C-alpha positions in Angstrom: 137.5 -26.5 -39.7 140.3 -26.5 -42.9 140.7 -23.7 -44.6 138.7 -20.6 -43.9 138.2 -16.9 -44.4 140.0 -15.3 -41.8 137.7 -12.4 -41.7 134.9 -14.8 -41.4 133.2 -15.3 -37.8 132.2 -18.4 -36.5 129.9 -19.4 -33.6 132.5 -19.5 -31.5 134.1 -16.3 -32.3 130.9 -14.9 -32.0 130.2 -16.1 -28.6 133.4 -14.5 -27.4 133.7 -18.1 -24.7 131.1 -16.4 -22.4 129.3 -19.2 -22.2 130.1 -21.7 -19.7 127.2 -23.8 -19.2 125.7 -23.8 -15.5 128.0 -22.3 -14.0 126.9 -18.7 -14.6 124.8 -17.6 -11.8 120.9 -16.4 -12.4 122.2 -12.5 -12.3 124.7 -13.5 -15.3 121.6 -14.9 -17.3 120.3 -12.3 -20.2 117.1 -11.2 -19.0 114.1 -10.7 -21.6 115.1 -6.7 -21.5 118.8 -7.0 -22.0 117.8 -9.9 -24.9 115.7 -7.8 -26.6 118.5 -4.6 -26.8 121.3 -7.5 -28.0 118.8 -8.5 -31.1 118.2 -4.8 -31.1 122.0 -4.0 -32.1 122.5 -7.2 -34.1 119.8 -6.4 -36.4 119.7 -3.1 -36.6 115.9 -2.3 -35.8 114.4 -1.0 -32.7 113.8 -2.8 -29.9 110.1 -2.0 -29.9 110.0 -4.0 -33.1 112.1 -7.0 -31.8 109.7 -7.0 -28.9 106.9 -7.2 -30.9 108.6 -9.8 -33.3 109.1 -12.0 -30.4 105.8 -11.9 -28.7 104.2 -12.7 -32.1 106.6 -15.4 -32.0 105.5 -16.7 -28.8 102.2 -16.8 -29.3 102.3 -18.3 -32.3 104.5 -21.2 -30.6 102.1 -21.3 -28.2 99.1 -21.7 -30.6 100.9 -24.5 -32.9 101.9 -26.3 -29.7 98.1 -26.1 -28.3 96.8 -27.3 -32.0 99.5 -29.5 -33.4 101.5 -30.4 -30.3 105.3 -29.5 -32.2 106.6 -26.3 -33.5 109.6 -26.2 -36.0 112.2 -22.8 -35.0 114.5 -23.0 -38.8 117.6 -23.5 -37.5 117.4 -23.8 -33.7 115.4 -27.2 -32.9 111.9 -28.3 -32.7 109.6 -27.8 -29.5 107.0 -30.6 -28.4 104.8 -31.9 -26.2 105.6 -35.5 -24.6 102.8 -37.6 -22.7 104.2 -38.9 -19.6 101.8 -42.1 -18.0 100.9 -42.1 -14.9 102.9 -42.4 -11.8 102.9 -44.0 -8.9 106.1 -43.8 -5.6 106.2 -44.4 -2.4 107.6 -41.5 0.2 108.8 -41.6 3.5 106.3 -39.0 5.0 103.5 -38.9 3.1 103.2 -42.9 1.8 101.4 -43.7 -1.9 102.2 -40.7 -4.4 100.1 -40.6 -7.8 100.7 -38.4 -10.4 98.1 -38.5 -13.4 99.1 -39.1 -16.4 100.4 -35.3 -18.1 101.7 -33.6 -20.6 105.4 -31.7 -20.2 107.4 -29.6 -22.8 110.3 -30.8 -24.3 112.9 -29.2 -26.9 115.2 -31.5 -29.6 117.9 -29.1 -30.8 118.9 -30.0 -34.3 121.7 -32.2 -35.1 124.1 -29.3 -36.2 123.4 -27.4 -33.3 124.3 -30.1 -30.9 127.1 -31.1 -32.6 128.4 -27.8 -32.5 127.9 -27.6 -28.7 130.0 -30.6 -27.8 132.6 -29.5 -29.6 132.3 -26.2 -28.1 132.6 -27.6 -24.5 135.2 -30.1 -25.5 137.5 -26.7 -26.2 135.8 -24.9 -23.4 136.9 -28.2 -20.7 140.0 -28.8 -22.7 138.4 -32.2 -22.9 138.6 -34.4 -26.1 137.1 -37.8 -26.7 139.3 -40.9 -25.9 138.8 -44.2 -28.3 138.4 -47.1 -26.4 140.0 -50.1 -27.9 138.0 -53.5 -28.8 136.8 -55.4 -25.5 137.6 -52.1 -23.1 134.2 -50.9 -21.6 
């Protein structure tokens, strides 16, 4: 972190320590209306403008995924389709189950975002990385 301008806000300052991962209940997660209101306040634009931009972003993301199989959101990461092979497995009640080949949607955040949230989680939990000596596992 070093010497930084005290007036400059970091991601941690902007989050106000509000994110605690999966510990949030479903009622505390921001819904679509709340998200649009929050973005409109931060961007200083009307909520209907944000809603139109969000709709266009979703439509374009789906279009790019259908045509190219991958879409990159600048500053956030990549959404991509990953092919899952045929799967055969046994269950106690139904016997043999078969899942045909299909595609699943994956998200790979940019490294900088991953690194930030790994540091952020260490701050929230108070745990730090422990380095092991050679030969220990």
